[in-house]
C-alpha positions in Angstrom: 64.7 136.3 140.7 64.2 137.2 137.3 67.1 136.3 135.8 66.1 137.1 132.2 69.0 138.9 130.2 66.8 141.6 129.5 66.8 142.9 133.2 69.7 141.1 134.4 71.9 142.5 131.4 71.0 146.0 130.7 74.3 147.6 131.9 76.8 144.8 130.5 76.3 144.0 126.8 79.8 143.8 126.6 79.7 140.8 128.5 77.1 139.7 126.0 78.9 140.2 122.8 81.6 138.2 125.0 79.5 135.6 125.6 77.6 135.5 122.0 81.3 135.0 120.6 82.2 131.9 122.7 78.8 130.8 121.9 80.1 130.7 117.9 83.4 129.3 118.6 81.6 125.9 120.7 79.4 125.4 118.0 82.6 125.8 115.4 84.6 123.4 117.7 81.7 121.1 118.4 81.5 121.1 113.6 85.2 120.6 113.4 85.1 117.4 116.0 81.9 115.7 114.1 84.2 116.2 111.0 87.1 114.8 111.8 85.4 112.1 113.4 83.6 111.4 110.7 87.0 111.6 108.8 88.5 108.6 111.5 85.6 106.7 110.5 86.0 106.9 106.5 89.7 106.1 106.7 89.4 103.3 108.9 87.1 101.3 106.8 89.6 102.6 103.8 92.1 100.5 105.9 90.2 97.7 106.6 89.1 97.4 102.8 92.5 97.4 102.2 93.9 94.9 105.0 90.9 92.7 103.5 92.2 92.9 99.8 95.5 92.1 101.3 94.5 89.2 103.1 92.4 87.9 100.4 95.5 88.6 97.9 97.7 86.3 100.0 95.0 83.8 100.7 94.5 83.5 97.0 98.6 82.8 96.1 99.0 80.6 100.0 99.5 76.8 98.8 98.3 75.9 102.0 95.0 77.1 102.3 94.1 74.4 99.8 93.5 72.0 102.3 90.4 74.0 103.5 90.7 72.7 107.1 88.0 74.7 109.4 90.2 76.8 110.8 91.4 78.0 107.2 87.9 78.3 106.3 86.9 80.3 109.7 89.3 82.7 109.2 88.7 83.1 105.6 84.9 83.5 106.6 86.3 86.0 109.1 87.7 88.2 106.8 84.0 88.4 104.5 82.8 89.4 107.7 86.0 91.9 108.3 84.3 93.4 105.4 80.7 94.2 106.8 82.5 95.6 109.6 83.8 98.1 107.3 80.5 98.6 105.4 79.1 99.7 108.9 81.5 102.1 109.4 80.8 103.7 105.8 77.0 104.1 106.5 78.0 105.6 110.1 80.2 108.4 108.5 77.4 108.9 105.7 74.7 109.5 108.4 77.4 111.4 110.5 77.6 114.0 107.8 74.0 114.3 106.8 72.6 114.0 110.2 75.1 115.9 112.0 77.4 117.8 110.3 75.8 119.3 107.5 73.1 121.1 110.2 75.9 122.1 111.9 77.4 124.0 109.8 74.1 125.4 108.7 73.5 126.6 112.6 77.1 128.0 112.9 76.4 130.5 109.7 73.1 131.2 111.1 74.3 132.1 114.5 76.6 134.3 112.9 74.6 136.2 111.1 72.4 136.8 113.6 74.8 137.9 116.4 76.2 140.2 113.7 72.6 141.7 113.2 72.3 142.1 117.3 75.8 143.9 117.6 74.4 146.3 114.9 71.6 146.8 116.6 73.3 147.6 119.7 75.5 149.9 118.3 72.5 152.2 116.8 70.4 152.4 119.8 73.7 153.0 121.9 74.2 155.7 119.4 71.0 157.5 119.4 71.2 157.4 123.2 75.0 158.9 123.3 73.4 162.0 120.7 70.8 163.1 122.8 72.7 163.0 126.1 75.5 164.8 124.0 72.6 167.5 123.1 71.6 167.7 126.9 75.0 168.2 128.1 75.5 171.0 124.8 72.1 173.2 125.9 73.0 172.6 129.9 76.9 174.7 128.8 74.9 177.3 127.3 72.1 178.2 129.5 75.2 178.4 132.4 76.9 180.2 129.9 74.1 182.6 129.2 73.0 182.9 133.0 76.6 184.1 133.8 76.7 186.6 130.6 73.3 188.0 132.4 74.4 188.2 135.7 77.7 190.4 134.4 75.6 192.8 132.3 72.8 193.3 135.7 75.7 193.8 137.6 77.4 196.3 135.6 74.4 198.3 134.8 73.6 198.6 138.6 77.0 200.2 139.1 76.7 202.3 136.4 73.4 203.6 137.8 75.2 204.0 141.1 77.9 206.6 139.7 76.8 209.9 139.2 79.2 210.4 136.1 77.2 208.1 134.2 75.0 210.0 131.3 71.5 208.7 130.6 72.4 207.4 127.8 75.3 205.0 128.8 72.5 203.8 132.1 69.9 203.0 128.6 72.9 201.1 127.0 73.6 199.1 129.9 69.5 198.3 131.1 69.3 197.0 127.8 72.2 194.9 127.1 71.5 193.8 131.1 67.7 193.3 129.7 68.8 191.4 126.9 71.2 188.8 128.7 68.6 187.7 131.2 66.2 187.3 128.3 68.8 184.9 126.6 69.2 183.1 129.6 65.6 182.7 130.1 65.6 180.7 126.5 68.8 178.8 127.0 67.0 177.5 130.3 63.6 176.6 128.5 65.8 174.9 125.4 67.8 173.0 127.8 65.2 171.5 130.0 63.2 170.4 126.5 67.0 168.4 125.6 66.6 167.1 128.8 63.6 166.1 128.6 64.2 164.5 125.6 67.3 162.6 127.0 65.2 161.3 129.7 62.5 160.1 126.7 65.2 158.3 124.6 66.8 156.9 128.1 63.4 155.3 129.3 62.7 154.0 125.7 66.4 152.6 125.2 66.4 150.8 128.4 62.5 150.5 128.7 62.0 149.0 124.9 64.7 148.9 122.9 67.7 147.1 124.5 65.2 144.9 126.6 63.7 143.7 123.0 67.4 143.0 121.2 68.0 141.2 124.6 65.2 139.0 124.7 65.6 137.8 121.2 69.7 137.5 122.3 68.5 135.5 125.2 65.9 133.6 122.8 68.7 132.6 120.1 70.9 131.3 122.8 68.7 128.9 124.2 67.8 127.7 120.7 71.5 127.3 120.0 71.7 125.3 123.4 68.8 123.4 122.5 69.9 122.7 118.7 73.7 121.8 120.0 71.8 119.0 122.1 69.7 117.7 119.3 72.7 117.1 117.2 74.6 115.8 120.1 71.8 113.3 120.8 71.8 112.4 117.0 75.2 112.0 117.2 75.0 109.1 119.4 72.2 107.7 117.8 74.3 107.4 115.1 76.9 104.8 116.7 73.7 103.7 118.8 71.8 102.5 116.0 74.8 100.5 114.6 75.2 98.7 117.4 73.1 96.2 117.0 74.4 95.6 113.3 78.2 95.3 114.4 76.6 93.0 117.4 75.2 90.5 114.6 78.6 90.6 112.7 80.4 89.7 116.1 78.0 87.0 116.8 78.6 85.9 113.7 82.1 85.7 114.1 81.7 84.0 117.3 80.2 81.3 115.9 82.8 80.9 112.8 85.3 80.7 115.4 83.1 77.8 117.1 82.8 76.0 114.3 86.8 75.6 114.3 87.5 71.4 115.1 91.6 71.1 115.7 91.0 67.0 115.8 88.9 67.5 112.2 91.9 69.2 111.0 94.6 66.7 111.7 92.3 63.9 110.7 92.3 66.0 107.1 96.1 66.6 106.9 96.6 62.5 107.4 93.8 61.7 104.9 94.8 63.9 102.1 98.7 62.8 102.5 98.8 59.7 104.2 100.4 56.6 102.2 101.1 53.6 103.0 104.8 53.7 104.3 107.2 50.9 104.8 109.6 51.5 107.0 113.3 50.8 105.6 115.1 47.7 106.3 118.2 48.1 109.1 121.6 48.3 107.8 123.7 45.4 107.3 127.4 45.0 108.7 129.6 43.7 106.3 133.8 42.6 107.2 135.7 44.9 105.5 137.6 44.0 102.4 140.4 45.4 100.5 139.8 47.4 97.6 136.1 46.8 98.3 135.2 50.6 98.1 136.7 51.3 94.5 134.8 48.3 93.4 131.6 49.6 94.5 131.7 52.7 93.3 132.6 51.5 89.9 129.6 49.0 89.9 127.3 52.2 91.4 128.3 54.4 89.0 127.8 51.6 85.9 124.5 50.3 87.1 122.9 54.0 88.0 122.6 54.0 91.7 125.2 55.2 94.5 125.7 53.0 98.1 126.5 56.7 99.9 124.9 59.2 97.7 121.5 56.8 97.0 120.8 57.2 100.4 120.5 60.8 100.4 119.4 61.9 97.5 117.1 64.3 96.2 115.3 62.8 93.4 112.1 60.9 95.1 111.1 58.3 92.7 107.0 57.8 92.9 105.5 54.1 92.1 101.4 53.6 91.8 101.6 52.6 95.0 101.9 56.0 96.4 98.9 57.5 94.8 96.7 54.5 96.2 96.8 56.3 99.7 94.9 59.6 98.4 91.4 60.3 98.2 90.6 60.9 93.8 91.0 64.4 93.2 94.2 64.6 95.3 95.2 61.8 93.7 94.3 63.8 90.4 96.2 66.6 91.5 99.3 65.2 92.0 99.3 63.0 89.0 98.9 66.1 87.1 101.9 67.7 89.0 104.2 65.0 88.1 103.3 65.2 84.5 103.8 68.3 84.2 107.6 67.7 85.7 108.0 64.9 83.4 107.1 67.0 80.3 109.3 69.4 81.3 112.2 67.0 81.6 110.9 65.4 78.3 111.5 68.5 76.5 115.4 69.3 77.8 115.8 65.0 77.3 114.7 65.6 73.3 116.9 69.1 73.3 120.2 66.6 74.4 119.1 63.8 72.1 118.9 66.4 69.2 122.0 67.8 70.1 123.8 64.5 70.4 122.5 63.2 67.5 124.1 65.9 65.1 127.5 65.1 67.1 127.1 61.7 65.9 126.5 62.5 62.3 129.5 65.3 62.6 131.5 62.0 63.9 130.4 60.1 61.3 131.3 61.8 59.0 135.0 62.8 60.5 136.0 60.8 63.1 138.8 63.1 63.9 136.1 65.5 65.8 135.5 63.1 68.3 134.5 59.7 69.4 131.7 58.6 67.6 130.8 55.6 70.1 130.9 57.9 73.5 128.2 60.0 71.8 126.2 56.8 70.3 126.1 55.3 74.0 125.0 59.3 75.3 122.4 58.7 72.9 121.7 55.2 74.4 121.0 56.7 77.8 119.2 59.6 76.4 116.5 57.3 74.7 116.3 55.0 78.2 115.7 58.3 79.7 112.9 59.4 77.5 111.2 55.7 76.8 111.2 55.6 81.0 109.4 59.1 81.6 106.9 58.4 78.4 106.3 55.5 80.2 105.7 57.0 83.2 103.6 59.7 81.8 101.5 57.4 80.2 100.8 55.6 83.7 99.8 58.6 85.0 97.4 59.6 82.1 95.8 56.2 82.8 94.9 56.7 86.1 93.7 60.8 85.7 91.5 58.8 82.7 90.5 55.7 85.1 89.4 58.7 87.8 87.3 60.9 85.3 85.9 57.9 83.6 87.5 58.6 80.1 89.3 55.8 77.8 92.7 56.3 77.8 95.2 57.5 75.8 97.0 55.8 73.0 100.6 54.1 74.5 103.4 56.8 73.4 106.0 55.9 70.3 109.1 54.8 72.0 112.5 55.2 70.4 114.5 52.3 69.6 118.2 52.2 71.8 120.0 51.9 68.3 118.4 54.7 66.7 120.3 57.3 65.2 117.5 59.4 63.5 117.0 63.2 64.4 113.6 63.6 66.2 112.3 66.6 64.8 109.0 66.6 66.8 108.7 69.9 69.5 105.6 68.3 71.2 106.6 66.0 73.8 103.3 65.5 74.6 102.8 63.2 71.5 100.7 59.8 72.1 100.9 57.8 69.2 100.5 53.8 69.0 102.9 51.9 68.1 103.3 47.9 67.8 103.1 45.9 70.7 106.5 43.8 69.5 108.2 47.8 69.8 106.8 48.5 73.5 107.9 45.1 74.2 111.3 45.9 73.3 111.8 49.2 74.4 110.6 48.4 77.9 113.0 45.2 78.1 115.9 47.3 77.5 114.9 49.9 79.8 116.4 47.6 82.4 119.6 48.1 84.2 122.0 44.8 83.4 123.5 43.8 86.5 126.1 41.1 85.4 129.2 41.6 86.8 131.1 41.2 82.6 128.2 43.5 81.6 129.4 46.4 84.1 132.8 45.7 83.7 132.5 46.1 79.9 130.9 49.2 80.2 133.1 51.0 82.5 136.2 50.0 80.7 135.8 52.5 78.3 135.1 55.4 80.7 137.4 57.3 83.3 136.3 57.6 86.6 136.9 61.2 88.8 136.4 61.6 92.2 135.8 65.5 93.3 138.5 67.7 95.5 135.9 70.1 97.0 132.2 70.6 97.3 130.5 72.5 93.9 126.9 73.6 94.3 125.8 73.2 90.6 123.1 76.5 90.5 123.1 77.5 87.1 121.2 75.4 84.6 123.9 72.5 83.3 125.9 72.4 86.4 125.9 69.4 89.0 126.5 69.5 92.3 128.7 67.0 94.1 130.2 66.8 97.3 133.9 66.2 98.1 134.9 62.7 98.0 132.5 61.9 95.6 133.0 59.6 92.9 131.7 60.5 88.8 131.5 58.7 85.5 133.6 60.9 83.0 131.7 61.4 80.0 133.8 63.9 78.3 137.1 65.0 79.1 138.2 68.7 79.2 140.2 69.6 76.1 142.1 72.3 78.4 139.9 75.2 76.6 136.5 75.3 78.4 137.9 74.5 82.0 134.3 72.1 82.7 134.4 68.9 82.6 130.8 66.6 81.9 130.1 63.7 84.4 127.4 61.4 85.3 126.6 60.6 89.4 124.0 57.5 89.3 121.2 59.4 86.8 122.3 62.7 86.7 124.6 63.9 84.0 126.1 67.9 84.0 128.9 69.9 84.2 131.7 70.4 86.9 134.5 72.7 87.3 137.8 70.6 85.8 140.2 72.3 88.9 137.3 71.0 91.0 137.9 67.1 90.4 141.4 64.6 90.4 141.2 61.3 87.8 141.2 57.8 89.9 
């Protein structure tokens, strides 16, 4: 059975018009799908790069990543491979646009133009055929009218001829009219036959040549359109298939990276980098209760610089040389540099406090009515001890770093004599100027706290002791955190104008609200 359009669809060109319109819409649907799919791939690659950038930024900020364990290194490498996945998706976008989307858009334009041409051609040949049909129909009507008029004229003549009253002139006139009408009818008959013949010839050309040729071209275009759709759908699939090996290689690398994680090694690394020769604290010893013993212990604690109760829970962590021996060189250097930074910050504050105390000392010395110069001098002694102690601690750390880097050690820092009341105008706390050995020896000896009971009694006799009535969280600079019941050494009493009292707990000095304490 012949299923060509030229044989089966000659009488239903309207159905063909609907089909070709639907075909154009179908190609448009495919192009729109590919466009949206490429946009999704582009957005996915863009969002993936944002995620990678965010993860890498977090990686740079996260101190924990400095440990570089196998799990952390694997994850970082996984992020790098994820960046390759984003690149593959960007490549897919380029290939989808160049190999599928652009050709589909060109095909869509071509189909619209061809359909418009075919529609115009079919309309033109239909119009010509209908024109021939109308001409034949008009000629037929004229022929029928002429025949009727000839019959009437002939009948009128015969009736007049039979009437004896008709004159010869009337009969001649009616005879001529009948003959004229008969001739007009004959001419109309000939014309009608010619018009019908022309219409039939045009119909034969229309259905035998003109319309079949157009329908054949439409069928050819439709077959080409379907083949092009098949071709571009194949290209669409190939774009993804061709990228599968690259993606598979990336995921294979990711698998290899994941398999490099060694939990035991990571755990050992933590112990290696952070371990130390920890010594268990001694057991607590029971002592019999003695009356007034708590008050005496608190006074001794304040004077000696340590507390029986608060010393167990102190937030300060004092490191000695043994604390660094357990670490590898790089870790030891890193911890030492961190500690040096802390010490230099503390030294800046201590020097500012000492310079301020020196100004008070000079003012009180010139005018004793301003304040007790002896209290300020004791404060200067305390600050000199603190500065010397931290300078010594910083020097020891710098010597350790110099030893690690195989460099010459720095000069020993200049110590402040405890009885010095001269203002230190140096703002650089890292000055490592040398001094005489006997000055170093005498300064170091003065750093040792005296434990003699007589000295402690003399030290505390000039200062009052108070205790905290409530907990106070010192959040601002210069404020001191205390807990209810904590006993403190009063360095400077409130005159009733500020509402704050300067106190000392162990080695910490700061201000607490006067309303939060009571004197003992």
